[in-house]
PLY file of the C-alpha trace (Angstrom):
ply
format ascii 1.0
element vertex 60
property float x
property float y
property float z
element edge 59
property int vertex1
property int vertex2
end_header
0.46 0.09 -0.35
0.73 2.90 -1.35
2.57 6.06 1.53
-0.25 8.60 1.74
1.86 11.21 3.42
4.62 10.88 0.69
5.20 13.93 -1.39
5.18 13.05 -4.70
5.87 16.99 -6.10
9.36 18.27 -4.00
8.58 21.91 -5.86
5.29 22.02 -4.08
4.79 20.06 -1.45
2.29 18.14 -3.18
1.35 14.39 -1.23
0.00 11.22 -3.09
-2.80 11.98 -0.64
-3.29 15.59 -1.66
-3.34 14.24 -5.82
-5.73 11.35 -4.78
-8.34 13.68 -3.62
-7.99 15.60 -6.62
-9.08 12.95 -8.27
-11.66 11.45 -6.40
-13.04 14.11 -4.87
-12.21 16.78 -7.90
-12.79 14.55 -10.68
-9.18 15.61 -12.49
-9.07 13.09 -13.88
-5.89 14.73 -16.27
-2.40 15.84 -15.47
-4.09 18.97 -16.16
-6.53 19.20 -14.34
-3.89 17.47 -11.57
-1.76 20.46 -12.55
-4.23 23.61 -11.93
-6.37 21.76 -8.33
-2.97 21.29 -6.33
0.32 22.80 -8.82
1.75 19.84 -8.03
3.99 19.64 -11.78
4.16 22.54 -12.02
7.50 23.43 -11.12
10.96 21.71 -12.64
7.87 18.89 -13.83
10.86 15.52 -12.09
7.41 14.19 -11.07
4.99 14.12 -13.49
5.56 10.77 -14.45
4.63 9.85 -11.03
1.14 11.89 -11.09
0.82 9.55 -14.22
1.56 6.42 -12.65
-0.98 7.48 -9.81
-4.16 8.56 -12.20
-3.20 5.22 -13.68
-3.59 3.14 -10.17
-6.63 4.87 -9.64
-7.87 4.06 -13.45
-7.85 7.02 -14.90
0 1
1 2
2 3
3 4
4 5
5 6
6 7
7 8
8 9
9 10
10 11
11 12
12 13
13 14
14 15
15 16
16 17
17 18
18 19
19 20
20 21
21 22
22 23
23 24
24 25
25 26
26 27
27 28
28 29
29 30
30 31
31 32
32 33
33 34
34 35
35 36
36 37
37 38
38 39
39 40
40 41
41 42
42 43
43 44
44 45
45 46
46 47
47 48
48 49
49 50
50 51
51 52
52 53
53 54
54 55
55 56
56 57
57 58
58 59
């Protein structure tokens, strides 16, 4: 089971839980929507693949 407190986006300090909440509670089903909601992946971009992996894990 994934660590919900794991920081996925170091630049913006966004956790796995915040990304999962954006997907489930705010209907963010694309990378762009997650970026708009959480700002994750909008700094250096090194976490974009991790965000896409979370989307895939959650069936989006």
